[in-house]
C-alpha positions as CSV (number, residue, x, y, z in Angstrom):
1,M,-93.1,-9.0,98.9
2,R,-93.7,-11.6,96.1
3,M,-91.1,-12.1,93.5
4,H,-93.1,-10.6,90.7
5,D,-93.1,-7.4,92.8
6,V,-89.4,-7.7,93.7
7,W,-88.6,-7.8,90.0
8,T,-90.0,-4.2,89.6
9,R,-88.0,-2.7,92.5
10,R,-84.7,-1.0,92.5
11,A,-81.9,-1.6,95.0
12,V,-81.5,0.9,97.8
13,P,-78.4,3.2,97.3
14,V,-75.7,2.8,99.9
15,L,-73.2,5.3,101.3
16,P,-69.8,5.4,99.6
17,A,-67.0,3.1,100.7
18,T,-65.1,6.2,101.8
19,T,-67.6,7.0,104.6
20,V,-65.8,7.7,107.9
21,F,-67.3,6.5,111.2
22,S,-66.3,6.5,114.8
23,V,-67.8,5.2,118.1
24,V,-68.8,7.8,120.6
25,L,-70.3,7.7,124.1
26,L,-73.5,9.8,124.4
27,S,-75.6,10.9,127.4
28,G,-78.1,13.6,128.4
29,P,-79.5,15.9,125.7
30,P,-77.1,14.8,122.9
31,L,-78.2,11.2,123.4
32,A,-81.9,12.1,123.4
33,A,-81.4,14.2,120.2
34,A,-79.5,11.4,118.5
35,V,-82.1,8.8,119.4
36,R,-84.9,11.0,118.0
37,A,-82.9,11.7,114.8
38,S,-82.0,8.1,114.3
39,T,-85.7,7.2,113.8
40,K,-85.9,9.5,110.7
41,V,-82.5,8.7,109.1
42,R,-82.5,6.6,106.0
43,V,-79.0,5.7,105.2
44,V,-77.4,2.3,104.5
45,L,-73.7,1.4,104.8
46,P,-72.1,-0.9,102.3
47,R,-71.7,-4.5,103.6
48,A,-68.0,-4.2,104.5
49,L,-68.4,-0.9,106.4
50,L,-71.5,-2.3,108.2
51,K,-69.6,-5.3,109.4
52,N,-66.8,-2.9,110.6
53,A,-69.3,-0.7,112.4
54,F,-70.8,-3.7,114.3
55,A,-67.3,-4.8,115.3
56,A,-66.2,-1.3,116.4
57,L,-69.3,-1.0,118.5
58,A,-68.8,-4.4,120.2
59,A,-65.1,-3.6,120.8
60,A,-65.9,-0.3,122.5
61,A,-68.4,-2.0,124.7
62,R,-65.8,-4.6,125.8
63,S,-63.2,-2.0,126.5
64,S,-65.4,0.1,128.7
65,N,-64.1,-0.4,132.3
66,G,-67.1,-1.5,134.4
67,G,-69.4,-1.4,131.3
68,V,-71.3,1.5,129.8
69,P,-72.4,3.9,132.6
70,D,-76.1,4.3,133.4
71,G,-77.7,7.0,131.3
72,H,-75.0,6.6,128.6
73,E,-75.1,4.7,125.3
74,L,-72.6,3.9,122.6
75,A,-73.3,5.1,119.1
76,V,-71.7,5.0,115.7
77,R,-71.1,8.5,114.4
78,L,-71.0,8.7,110.5
79,D,-68.9,11.6,109.1
80,D,-67.9,14.8,110.8
81,H,-70.1,17.4,109.1
82,E,-73.7,17.2,110.3
83,P,-73.0,13.7,111.7
84,V,-75.6,10.9,111.7
85,Y,-75.7,8.6,114.8
86,E,-76.5,4.9,114.5
87,F,-77.2,2.6,117.4
88,E,-77.1,-1.2,117.5
89,A,-80.8,-1.4,116.8
90,T,-80.6,0.9,113.8
91,L,-77.5,-1.0,112.5
92,D,-79.7,-4.1,112.7
93,Q,-82.4,-2.4,110.7
94,M,-79.7,-1.3,108.2
95,S,-78.5,-4.9,107.9
96,S,-82.0,-6.1,107.1
97,V,-82.5,-3.3,104.4
98,L,-79.2,-4.2,102.9
99,A,-80.0,-7.9,102.7
100,F,-83.3,-7.2,101.0
101,S,-81.6,-4.8,98.6
102,E,-79.0,-7.4,97.7
103,G,-81.9,-9.8,97.1
104,I,-83.3,-7.2,94.6
105,V,-80.0,-7.0,92.8
106,S,-79.7,-10.8,92.7
107,S,-83.2,-11.3,91.4
108,A,-82.8,-8.6,88.8
109,N,-79.6,-10.3,87.5
110,F,-81.5,-13.6,87.5
111,V,-84.4,-12.3,85.4
112,N,-82.0,-10.6,83.0
113,W,-80.1,-13.8,82.6
114,M,-83.3,-15.9,82.1
115,R,-84.6,-13.5,79.5
116,G,-81.3,-13.7,77.6
117,L,-81.8,-17.4,77.2
118,T,-85.1,-16.8,75.2
119,A,-83.3,-14.8,72.5
120,T,-83.1,-18.0,70.3
121,D,-85.4,-20.8,69.4
122,A,-83.0,-23.4,70.9
123,H,-84.1,-26.7,72.3
124,L,-82.5,-28.7,75.2
125,P,-81.5,-32.2,74.1
126,A,-83.7,-34.8,75.7
127,P,-80.9,-36.6,77.6
128,L,-80.0,-33.3,79.3
129,N,-83.5,-32.5,80.5
130,F,-83.1,-33.7,84.1
131,W,-86.8,-33.5,84.9
132,S,-88.6,-35.2,82.0
133,G,-85.9,-36.6,79.7
134,E,-87.7,-34.9,76.7
135,S,-86.5,-32.4,74.3
136,V,-88.0,-29.0,75.2
137,A,-87.8,-25.4,74.0
138,I,-85.5,-23.3,76.2
139,S,-88.2,-20.5,76.1
140,S,-90.7,-22.9,77.6
141,M,-88.3,-23.9,80.4
142,V,-87.7,-20.2,81.2
143,D,-91.5,-19.6,81.4
144,Q,-91.9,-22.6,83.7
145,V,-89.2,-21.5,86.1
146,L,-90.4,-17.9,86.2
147,D,-94.0,-18.9,86.8
148,N,-92.9,-21.3,89.6
149,I,-91.3,-18.6,91.7
150,A,-93.2,-15.4,90.6
151,G,-95.6,-15.7,93.5
152,R,-93.1,-16.8,96.2
153,L,-91.0,-14.8,98.7
154,L,-87.2,-14.5,98.5
155,G,-86.9,-16.8,101.6
156,N,-89.5,-19.4,100.5
157,C,-88.2,-23.0,100.4
158,V,-88.6,-24.5,96.9
159,W,-87.0,-27.9,97.6
160,S,-86.0,-29.7,100.8
161,L,-85.2,-33.2,102.1
162,P,-86.1,-34.0,105.7
163,P,-83.5,-35.5,108.1
164,A,-83.0,-39.2,107.9
165,R,-84.2,-41.4,110.7
166,R,-81.8,-43.4,112.9
167,G,-81.6,-47.1,112.0
168,S,-83.2,-46.5,108.6
169,A,-83.1,-48.9,105.7
170,P,-80.2,-48.7,103.1
171,I,-82.2,-46.7,100.6
172,E,-83.3,-44.3,103.4
173,R,-79.7,-44.0,104.6
174,A,-78.6,-43.1,101.0
175,A,-81.1,-40.3,101.0
176,G,-79.8,-39.3,104.4
177,V,-76.6,-38.3,102.7
178,F,-78.5,-35.2,101.7
179,S,-80.8,-35.0,104.7
180,G,-81.7,-31.6,106.0
181,Y,-80.7,-29.9,102.7
182,M,-83.0,-27.1,101.4
183,V,-83.1,-24.6,98.5
184,N,-84.9,-21.3,98.7
185,V,-85.9,-18.7,96.1
186,R,-82.8,-16.6,96.9
187,D,-80.6,-19.7,96.1
188,I,-82.2,-20.0,92.7
189,C,-81.7,-16.3,92.0
190,D,-78.1,-16.3,93.2
191,A,-77.3,-19.3,90.9
192,G,-79.2,-17.9,87.9
193,Q,-76.4,-15.6,86.8
194,R,-73.0,-15.8,85.2
195,E,-71.3,-17.1,88.4
196,L,-70.1,-20.5,89.6
197,I,-73.0,-22.7,90.6
198,T,-73.8,-22.8,94.3
199,N,-73.5,-25.9,96.4
200,A,-77.2,-25.7,97.3
201,L,-78.4,-26.1,93.8
202,M,-75.8,-28.7,92.9
203,D,-76.6,-30.9,95.9
204,A,-80.3,-30.6,95.4
205,G,-79.8,-32.0,91.8
206,L,-77.5,-34.7,93.1
207,A,-80.1,-35.7,95.7
208,G,-82.7,-35.9,93.1
209,L,-80.5,-38.2,91.0
210,Q,-79.9,-40.4,94.1
211,S,-83.6,-40.9,94.6
212,R,-83.9,-42.0,91.0
213,C,-80.9,-44.3,91.2
214,D,-82.4,-46.0,94.2
215,A,-85.1,-47.3,91.9
216,G,-82.6,-48.6,89.3
217,S,-81.5,-52.1,88.7
218,V,-77.8,-51.4,89.5
219,P,-77.5,-49.4,92.7
220,I,-75.5,-46.2,92.5
221,G,-74.2,-44.1,95.4
222,V,-74.2,-40.3,94.8
223,L,-71.9,-38.4,97.0
224,A,-72.9,-35.0,98.3
225,S,-70.4,-32.2,97.6
226,S,-69.4,-32.1,101.3
227,Q,-68.6,-35.8,101.2
228,S,-66.2,-35.7,98.3
229,A,-64.6,-32.6,99.8
230,S,-64.0,-34.3,103.1
231,F,-61.2,-36.5,101.6
232,T,-60.0,-34.1,98.9
233,H,-60.1,-30.4,99.5
234,V,-61.6,-28.5,102.5
235,G,-61.4,-24.8,103.3
236,G,-58.9,-24.0,100.6
237,R,-56.5,-26.8,101.8
238,Q,-55.8,-30.2,100.5
239,V,-56.8,-33.0,102.8
240,S,-53.8,-35.0,104.1
241,L,-53.7,-38.8,103.6
242,E,-54.0,-39.3,107.3
243,S,-57.2,-37.4,107.5
244,A,-58.6,-38.7,104.2
245,V,-58.7,-42.4,105.1
246,P,-61.2,-42.1,107.9
247,C,-63.3,-39.7,105.8
248,V,-63.4,-42.2,102.9
249,L,-64.5,-45.0,105.3
250,Q,-67.2,-42.8,106.7
251,V,-68.5,-41.9,103.3
252,L,-68.6,-45.5,102.1
253,D,-70.6,-46.4,105.2
254,S,-73.4,-44.2,103.9
255,W,-74.5,-46.9,101.5
256,S,-75.4,-50.5,101.5
257,T,-72.6,-52.9,100.5
258,S,-74.7,-53.8,97.4
259,V,-73.7,-50.4,95.8
260,T,-71.2,-51.1,93.1
261,R,-71.0,-47.7,91.4
262,L,-70.3,-44.4,93.0
263,V,-70.3,-40.9,91.5
264,M,-69.2,-37.5,92.9
265,V,-68.4,-33.9,92.1
266,L,-64.9,-32.6,93.0
267,N,-63.9,-29.0,93.7
268,V,-60.4,-27.8,92.7
269,D,-59.0,-24.8,94.6
270,N,-62.5,-23.4,95.1
271,S,-62.5,-22.3,91.5
272,H,-63.4,-25.3,89.3
273,W,-65.7,-28.3,89.4
274,M,-64.9,-31.8,88.0
275,S,-66.7,-35.1,88.5
276,A,-65.8,-38.7,88.8
277,A,-67.4,-42.2,88.6
278,V,-66.1,-45.4,90.2
279,S,-67.3,-48.8,89.1
280,L,-66.4,-51.8,91.2
281,L,-67.6,-54.4,88.7
282,T,-65.5,-53.1,85.8
283,G,-62.6,-51.7,87.9
284,Q,-63.0,-48.3,86.1
285,V,-62.4,-44.9,87.5
286,T,-63.4,-42.0,85.2
287,L,-62.5,-38.4,85.9
288,Y,-64.4,-35.8,83.9
289,D,-62.9,-32.3,83.5
290,S,-64.6,-29.9,81.2
291,L,-61.5,-27.7,81.0
292,G,-58.7,-30.3,80.7
293,G,-55.1,-29.5,81.5
294,S,-53.1,-30.5,84.5
295,S,-52.2,-29.0,87.9
296,P,-50.9,-30.1,91.2
297,A,-54.4,-29.8,92.7
298,K,-55.8,-32.1,90.0
299,L,-53.0,-34.6,90.6
300,H,-54.0,-34.6,94.3
301,M,-57.6,-35.2,93.3
302,T,-56.5,-38.2,91.2
303,S,-54.6,-39.7,94.1
304,R,-57.6,-39.3,96.4
305,L,-59.8,-41.0,93.8
306,R,-57.4,-44.0,93.7
307,L,-57.6,-44.1,97.5
308,F,-61.4,-44.0,97.4
309,A,-61.5,-46.8,94.8
310,R,-59.1,-49.1,96.8
311,Y,-61.1,-48.8,100.0
312,A,-64.4,-49.2,98.2
313,E,-63.0,-52.4,96.7
314,Q,-61.8,-53.7,100.1
315,R,-65.2,-53.0,101.6
316,W,-67.0,-54.8,98.8
317,R,-64.6,-57.7,98.8
318,A,-65.2,-58.3,102.5
319,T,-69.0,-58.5,102.1
320,H,-69.0,-60.3,98.7
321,P,-66.2,-62.9,98.7
322,D,-68.0,-65.1,96.2
323,K,-68.2,-62.3,93.6
324,A,-64.9,-60.6,94.3
325,A,-62.4,-63.3,93.4
326,G,-59.0,-61.9,92.6
327,S,-58.0,-58.3,92.9
328,V,-59.6,-55.5,90.8
329,D,-57.3,-54.3,88.0
330,W,-58.1,-50.6,88.3
331,Q,-58.2,-48.6,85.1
332,F,-58.1,-44.8,85.2
333,E,-59.5,-42.6,82.4
334,E,-59.8,-38.9,82.0
335,V,-62.6,-37.5,79.8
336,N,-62.5,-33.8,78.6
337,T,-65.3,-33.9,76.1
338,P,-67.6,-31.9,75.9
339,R,-65.5,-28.9,76.8
340,Q,-67.1,-25.8,78.3
341,V,-66.6,-22.5,76.4
342,D,-67.4,-20.3,79.3
343,G,-65.8,-19.7,82.7
344,N,-68.7,-20.3,85.0
345,N,-70.6,-23.5,84.1
346,C,-68.0,-26.1,85.1
347,G,-70.3,-27.4,87.9
348,L,-73.2,-27.9,85.5
349,F,-71.0,-29.9,83.1
350,A,-69.7,-32.0,86.0
351,V,-73.3,-32.7,87.2
352,G,-74.4,-33.4,83.6
353,F,-71.7,-36.0,83.2
354,I,-72.8,-37.8,86.4
355,W,-76.4,-37.8,85.2
356,C,-75.4,-39.3,81.8
357,F,-73.2,-41.9,83.5
358,A,-76.1,-43.0,85.8
359,Y,-78.4,-43.4,82.8
360,G,-75.8,-45.1,80.6
361,L,-75.6,-42.2,78.2
362,D,-72.5,-40.9,76.4
363,M,-72.4,-37.2,77.1
364,T,-69.5,-36.8,74.7
365,T,-71.9,-37.2,71.8
366,F,-74.2,-34.3,72.8
367,R,-73.9,-30.6,72.0
368,V,-73.9,-29.1,75.4
369,D,-74.6,-25.5,76.4
370,G,-73.6,-24.6,80.0
371,D,-76.4,-22.1,80.5
372,Q,-79.0,-24.5,79.2
373,L,-77.7,-27.1,81.7
374,R,-78.1,-24.6,84.5
375,L,-81.6,-23.9,83.4
376,S,-82.3,-27.6,83.3
377,S,-81.1,-28.0,86.9
378,F,-83.4,-25.1,88.1
379,L,-86.4,-26.7,86.5
380,F,-85.6,-30.1,88.0
381,V,-85.1,-28.7,91.5
382,L,-88.3,-26.6,91.3
383,M,-90.4,-29.4,89.8
384,S,-89.0,-32.0,92.3
385,G,-89.8,-29.6,95.2
386,S,-93.4,-29.0,93.9
387,A,-93.9,-32.8,93.6
388,R,-92.8,-33.2,97.2
389,E,-95.0,-30.3,98.4
390,G,-98.2,-32.0,97.0
391,P,-98.1,-35.1,99.2
392,Q,-97.0,-33.1,102.2
393,R,-100.0,-30.7,101.8
394,A,-102.3,-33.7,101.4
């Protein structure tokens, strides 16, 4: 089903969260009757109960001494009055229906969010148009994004980067930081709502920036979100100093030693994005936080940035002794302007700061709207993906 058809559909209703189920062992006529009935039943469990039903069915199979007897089959019985029986195969079907229904909800929220952006005659400032660098009407950007995905399927890939080759050149190695990444239509829909930006969209935008930086006069290394997380914050836990050092060295090895500026996004407690820039030539580390304030997690991020800067300096000094005379006098600065006025676009502000840094622009002088930045990132990812599809098809 193409997206323009998905946008006209309604989500499938699901059973209430209070639905009771149990696992039973059926055989003979009751089993035959349940199998026949299961082909006609059209019910869907909510996601949490569906997960529990799969787990209960698997646990019952494991606990059966000697396995399920021949002629018998385990089933999930829903409710006690006029029960409905579900088997593993029908639970699989239920899972597929639920996934598609969730896609309908996500795409509907996406379209509603997009249409809300066209309520004014606003224009995106040229420096924040990641694709063309030109001022453009928000309504025009909305039309371009919707037109791009209208004829696609939910699972269609809209942007991807192939895996890097072993022994590749420095520029190819830098692209390899993001190798194997992809974004599909569902990723766009999930990110196109009032929620925190997804890693898929963020890393696709950063990968696009890396490809542009490769052609610049001053090389810049753009860290993937997983790279910066490796030495700061993983799985809800702060990375220890002992674990952070080898991760920093591994990250630095992703680029040629000619790279003198590095940028990254930073995730704080899985609830807030910041960004940072490290310049070896000027000895400047800049932390950008669109919310400001202080916290223990933020102090931890700052300490890891200092660690990263010191090891980057040592690596550069070892390969450029003629240019790195004397130690770098590191200066740390925190920037909190512009500030976000919403609770869900911190990731877009963080990426916007990185883009402006790479192009030598001062983001603090722009009037920034978080939703417009989000839309700009969608257009950039979709247009970049279409540009890559052309040569591949040829």
